C-alpha positions as CSV (number, residue, x, y, z in Angstrom):
1,M,16.3,8.7,-17.0
2,C,13.4,9.8,-19.1
3,I,9.8,8.9,-18.5
4,R,9.6,6.7,-21.6
5,D,12.4,4.5,-20.3
6,S,10.8,4.1,-17.0
7,Y,7.5,3.4,-18.7
8,N,9.0,0.6,-20.7
9,V,10.5,-0.9,-17.6
10,S,7.0,-1.3,-16.3
11,A,5.9,-2.9,-19.5
12,R,8.8,-5.3,-19.4
13,A,8.1,-6.2,-15.8
14,K,4.4,-7.0,-16.5
15,A,5.2,-9.0,-19.6
16,G,8.1,-10.7,-17.9
17,K,5.8,-12.2,-15.3
18,L,4.0,-14.2,-18.0
19,L,7.3,-15.6,-19.3
20,G,9.0,-16.3,-16.1
21,F,11.4,-13.3,-16.0
22,K,11.8,-11.3,-12.8
23,I,12.3,-7.6,-13.7
24,K,12.3,-5.0,-10.9
25,D,9.8,-2.2,-11.5
26,S,10.2,0.7,-9.2
27,V,8.0,3.0,-11.3
28,Y,4.7,1.1,-11.6
29,A,3.6,3.3,-14.5
30,K,0.4,2.6,-16.4
31,V,1.2,0.4,-19.4
32,R,-0.4,0.8,-22.7
33,W,-1.5,-2.3,-24.6
34,N,1.0,-1.7,-27.5
35,D,4.0,-1.2,-25.1
36,F,3.0,-4.4,-23.2
37,L,2.8,-6.3,-26.6
38,V,6.2,-5.0,-27.7
39,A,7.8,-5.9,-24.4
40,W,6.2,-9.4,-24.5
41,M,7.4,-10.0,-28.0
42,A,11.0,-8.9,-27.1
43,L,11.1,-11.1,-24.0
44,F,9.5,-14.0,-25.8
45,N,12.2,-13.7,-28.6
46,E,14.9,-13.6,-25.9
47,K,13.6,-16.7,-24.2
48,F,12.9,-18.6,-27.5
49,S,16.3,-17.8,-29.0
50,R,18.1,-19.3,-25.9
51,S,16.5,-22.8,-26.4
52,D,18.0,-25.3,-28.9
53,T,14.6,-25.7,-30.6
54,G,14.1,-22.0,-30.8
55,R,17.5,-21.5,-32.5
56,R,16.8,-24.2,-35.0
57,I,13.4,-22.7,-35.9
58,I,14.8,-19.2,-36.1
59,A,17.7,-20.4,-38.4
60,R,15.1,-22.0,-40.7
61,T,12.7,-19.1,-40.8
62,P,12.9,-17.1,-44.0
63,R,14.5,-13.7,-43.6
64,F,11.4,-11.8,-44.9
65,V,9.3,-13.3,-42.1
66,L,11.8,-12.2,-39.5
67,K,12.0,-8.8,-41.1
68,A,8.2,-8.5,-41.1
69,L,8.0,-9.3,-37.4
70,L,10.7,-6.6,-36.8
71,Y,8.6,-4.1,-38.7
72,I,5.5,-5.0,-36.7
73,M,7.3,-4.5,-33.5
74,K,8.7,-1.1,-34.6
75,G,5.2,-0.1,-35.8
76,L,3.7,-1.0,-32.4
77,E,6.5,1.0,-30.7
78,S,5.6,4.2,-32.7
79,I,1.9,4.1,-31.9
């Protein structure tokens, strides 16, 4: 496992606490703000898309908005 994967596990574990996910973190690496934000966005999307209301909102959201959010996440990952 590479260091970056372990690092992202730490970010997901910290972000998951805010959203009610229990993610085991055995590395406890220091998390940068942008990695935390990307992890939070991904976990929020996961949780939101599992609710009926979330699915309806996502289905009605214009594709260019969803694409813009994807590019923002990818941009944050590359910082």
